[in-house]
C-alpha positions, 0 to 999 in steps of 0.5 A: 552502499547498497550492494548488488544482491541486497534484499530491501524491505520497502513499506509505503502508503500510496494514493490512487486517484479516481479512475486511474487503475486498480490497486493490483494494476498500480502495484504490477505497473510499478513492479515492472518499472522497478525491474527495468532499473535492476530492482526486482520485486520478489514479493509484494503485499497490499493491506486489505483495508478500507482505502484498498476497497475504495481504490478498487471501486474507482473512487481513489484512496490510500493503500498500504504497500510492502515490497521485497526488492532485490538489487540486480543491476550489477553495481548497487546503489549509494544509499537506501535514499537513492532507491526510495527516490526511484520508487517514488518516481515510478509511483508518481509516473503510474498514479499521478500521486507521490507516496504519502509516506514510505521507507526502507526499514530493513536491508539484508546484504547478500549472504548476511543477516537482516539489519535495520536501516534506521528508517521508520517502519510506516506499516501502521494500519490505516486509522490505527495509531499504535501499529497493530490491531487486537485480533478479533476486535475493532481496537488497535493495540492501545485499546482505541477503536480504529476504522482500519482495524474494524475493516481489516477484521471485517475482511479477514475474519468474514463478513458479518451482516452489518459489514455486508450492509455497510458495503451495500450502502457504500456501493449504493451511494456510489451508484446513486452519485454516478446516476445523478451526474448522468441525469444532470449531464442530459 
Protein backbone atom coordinates (compact mmCIF):
# COMPACT_ATOMS: atom_id res chain seq x y z
CA UNK A 1 0.00 0.00 0.00
CA UNK A 2 1.24 3.48 -0.90
CA UNK A 3 -0.30 5.63 1.81
CA UNK A 4 -1.29 9.28 1.69
CA UNK A 5 1.78 11.48 2.32
CA UNK A 6 4.24 8.92 0.90
CA UNK A 7 7.18 10.34 -1.07
CA UNK A 8 8.05 8.41 -4.27
CA UNK A 9 11.22 8.69 -6.36
CA UNK A 10 10.37 8.14 -10.04
CA UNK A 11 12.98 7.77 -12.80
CA UNK A 12 12.24 7.29 -16.47
CA UNK A 13 13.44 7.60 -20.02
CA UNK A 14 10.90 9.51 -22.08
CA UNK A 15 10.79 10.09 -25.82
CA UNK A 16 9.76 13.33 -27.46
CA UNK A 17 8.59 13.35 -31.04
CA UNK A 18 9.54 15.90 -33.65
CA UNK A 19 7.96 19.31 -33.13
CA UNK A 20 5.94 18.19 -30.10
CA UNK A 21 7.11 20.60 -27.41
CA UNK A 22 10.17 21.49 -25.40
CA UNK A 23 11.51 19.14 -22.76
CA UNK A 24 10.62 21.54 -19.96
CA UNK A 25 7.15 21.97 -21.45
CA UNK A 26 6.64 18.20 -21.46
CA UNK A 27 7.79 17.80 -17.84
CA UNK A 28 5.64 20.75 -16.78
CA UNK A 29 2.54 19.37 -18.54
CA UNK A 30 2.99 15.89 -17.04
CA UNK A 31 3.60 17.43 -13.59
CA UNK A 32 0.38 19.43 -13.88
CA UNK A 33 -1.54 16.31 -14.93
CA UNK A 34 -0.12 14.35 -11.99
CA UNK A 35 -1.13 17.08 -9.54
CA UNK A 36 -4.71 16.75 -10.78
CA UNK A 37 -4.82 13.14 -9.49
CA UNK A 38 -3.14 13.79 -6.14
CA UNK A 39 0.48 13.14 -7.13
CA UNK A 40 2.25 16.42 -6.38
CA UNK A 41 5.63 16.82 -8.08
CA UNK A 42 7.89 18.24 -5.37
CA UNK A 43 11.05 18.16 -7.49
CA UNK A 44 11.91 17.34 -11.11
CA UNK A 45 15.22 16.90 -12.83
CA UNK A 46 16.03 16.35 -16.50
CA UNK A 47 19.41 14.92 -17.47
CA UNK A 48 21.26 17.49 -19.58
CA UNK A 49 22.47 15.03 -22.21
CA UNK A 50 22.56 14.67 -25.98
CA UNK A 51 18.93 13.53 -26.21
CA UNK A 52 17.74 16.59 -24.30
CA UNK A 53 19.56 18.93 -26.70
CA UNK A 54 18.00 17.22 -29.75
CA UNK A 55 14.57 17.21 -28.10
CA UNK A 56 14.77 20.96 -27.43
CA UNK A 57 15.81 21.59 -31.06
CA UNK A 58 12.47 20.11 -32.14
CA UNK A 59 13.80 16.93 -33.77
CA UNK A 60 12.80 14.56 -30.97
CA UNK A 61 14.98 12.52 -28.67
CA UNK A 62 15.31 10.55 -25.46
CA UNK A 63 15.38 12.32 -22.12
CA UNK A 64 16.08 11.02 -18.63
CA UNK A 65 13.59 12.39 -16.11
CA UNK A 66 13.61 12.13 -12.30
CA UNK A 67 10.54 13.16 -10.31
CA UNK A 68 10.01 13.34 -6.56
CA UNK A 69 6.29 12.82 -5.98
CA UNK A 70 4.15 13.12 -2.88
CA UNK A 71 0.85 11.26 -2.66
CA UNK A 72 -1.79 13.83 -1.72
CA UNK A 73 -5.07 12.21 -2.67
CA UNK A 74 -6.30 11.37 0.85
CA UNK A 75 -6.44 7.62 0.19
CA UNK A 76 -3.14 6.50 -1.28
CA UNK A 77 -2.64 3.87 -3.99
CA UNK A 78 -2.52 0.08 -3.97
CA UNK A 79 1.05 -0.25 -5.24
CA UNK A 80 3.86 1.55 -7.03
CA UNK A 81 2.67 -0.16 -10.21
CA UNK A 82 -0.56 1.85 -9.99
CA UNK A 83 1.40 5.10 -9.79
CA UNK A 84 3.68 4.12 -12.69
CA UNK A 85 0.61 3.33 -14.83
CA UNK A 86 -0.78 6.80 -14.12
CA UNK A 87 2.55 8.46 -14.99
CA UNK A 88 2.85 6.44 -18.23
CA UNK A 89 -0.66 7.46 -19.23
CA UNK A 90 0.09 11.16 -18.78
CA UNK A 91 3.46 10.91 -20.57
CA UNK A 92 1.67 9.24 -23.50
CA UNK A 93 -1.12 11.84 -23.41
CA UNK A 94 1.37 14.74 -23.55
CA UNK A 95 4.03 13.35 -25.90
CA UNK A 96 2.32 10.64 -27.95
CA UNK A 97 5.05 8.22 -26.82
CA UNK A 98 5.20 5.72 -23.96
CA UNK A 99 8.30 5.90 -21.71
CA UNK A 100 11.09 3.60 -22.90
CA UNK A 101 11.93 2.64 -19.31
CA UNK A 102 10.72 3.79 -15.92
CA UNK A 103 10.45 2.75 -12.32
CA UNK A 104 9.92 3.92 -8.77
CA UNK A 105 13.01 2.54 -7.04
CA UNK A 106 12.44 4.28 -3.68
CA UNK A 107 9.59 5.30 -1.43
CA UNK A 108 9.44 7.06 1.91
CA UNK A 109 6.36 6.67 4.05
CA UNK A 110 5.17 9.72 5.98
CA UNK A 111 7.62 10.15 8.85
CA UNK A 112 9.68 7.09 7.87
CA UNK A 113 12.99 6.34 6.23
CA UNK A 114 13.49 5.91 2.50
CA UNK A 115 13.29 2.25 1.45
CA UNK A 116 13.89 0.43 -1.82
CA UNK A 117 10.77 -0.81 -3.62
CA UNK A 118 12.59 -3.58 -5.45
CA UNK A 119 12.19 -1.88 -8.82
CA UNK A 120 15.33 -1.10 -10.81
CA UNK A 121 16.90 2.35 -10.83
CA UNK A 122 16.87 3.32 -14.53
CA UNK A 123 19.02 6.44 -14.19
CA UNK A 124 21.95 5.11 -16.26
CA UNK A 125 23.17 7.98 -18.49
CA UNK A 126 22.35 7.74 -22.20
CA UNK A 127 25.11 5.74 -23.87
CA UNK A 128 26.61 4.59 -20.55
CA UNK A 129 26.48 0.93 -19.63
CA UNK A 130 27.68 1.11 -16.05
CA UNK A 131 25.50 3.73 -14.39
CA UNK A 132 27.76 6.75 -14.23
CA UNK A 133 30.66 8.70 -15.63
CA UNK A 134 34.22 9.31 -14.50
CA UNK A 135 34.38 13.01 -13.65
CA UNK A 136 36.20 15.16 -16.19
CA UNK A 137 36.35 12.43 -18.85
CA UNK A 138 34.19 10.95 -21.58
CA UNK A 139 34.38 7.46 -20.03
CA UNK A 140 31.74 5.60 -18.04
CA UNK A 141 32.58 3.88 -14.74
CA UNK A 142 33.74 0.76 -16.58
CA UNK A 143 36.36 2.86 -18.42
CA UNK A 144 34.63 2.63 -21.81
CA UNK A 145 34.05 5.70 -23.95
CA UNK A 146 30.43 6.88 -23.81
CA UNK A 147 28.70 9.53 -25.91
CA UNK A 148 26.39 10.28 -22.96
CA UNK A 149 29.35 10.85 -20.64
CA UNK A 150 31.17 12.89 -23.29
CA UNK A 151 28.21 15.18 -23.86
CA UNK A 152 27.34 15.35 -20.16
CA UNK A 153 30.91 16.37 -19.35
CA UNK A 154 30.87 18.87 -22.21
CA UNK A 155 27.73 20.58 -20.93
CA UNK A 156 28.60 20.53 -17.22
CA UNK A 157 32.24 21.59 -17.35
CA UNK A 158 31.95 24.17 -20.11
CA UNK A 159 32.10 24.07 -23.86
CA UNK A 160 35.46 23.34 -25.43
CA UNK A 161 36.33 24.46 -28.94
CA UNK A 162 35.61 20.99 -30.31
CA UNK A 163 32.26 20.86 -28.52
CA UNK A 164 31.18 24.23 -29.91
CA UNK A 165 32.17 23.14 -33.42
CA UNK A 166 30.18 19.91 -33.08
CA UNK A 167 27.11 21.81 -31.92
CA UNK A 168 27.47 24.32 -34.78
CA UNK A 169 27.72 21.42 -37.23
CA UNK A 170 24.58 19.78 -35.81
CA UNK A 171 22.58 23.02 -36.00
CA UNK A 172 23.91 23.61 -39.53
CA UNK A 173 22.77 20.16 -40.65
CA UNK A 174 19.31 20.71 -39.18
CA UNK A 175 18.98 24.10 -40.91
CA UNK A 176 20.26 22.63 -44.20
CA UNK A 177 17.72 19.83 -43.98
CA UNK A 178 14.87 22.28 -43.36
CA UNK A 179 16.06 24.50 -46.24
CA UNK A 180 16.15 21.53 -48.63
CA UNK A 181 12.57 20.60 -47.68
CA UNK A 182 11.44 24.19 -48.21
CA UNK A 183 13.10 24.40 -51.65
CA UNK A 184 11.76 20.96 -52.61
CA UNK A 185 8.21 21.97 -51.66
CA UNK A 186 8.35 25.13 -53.82
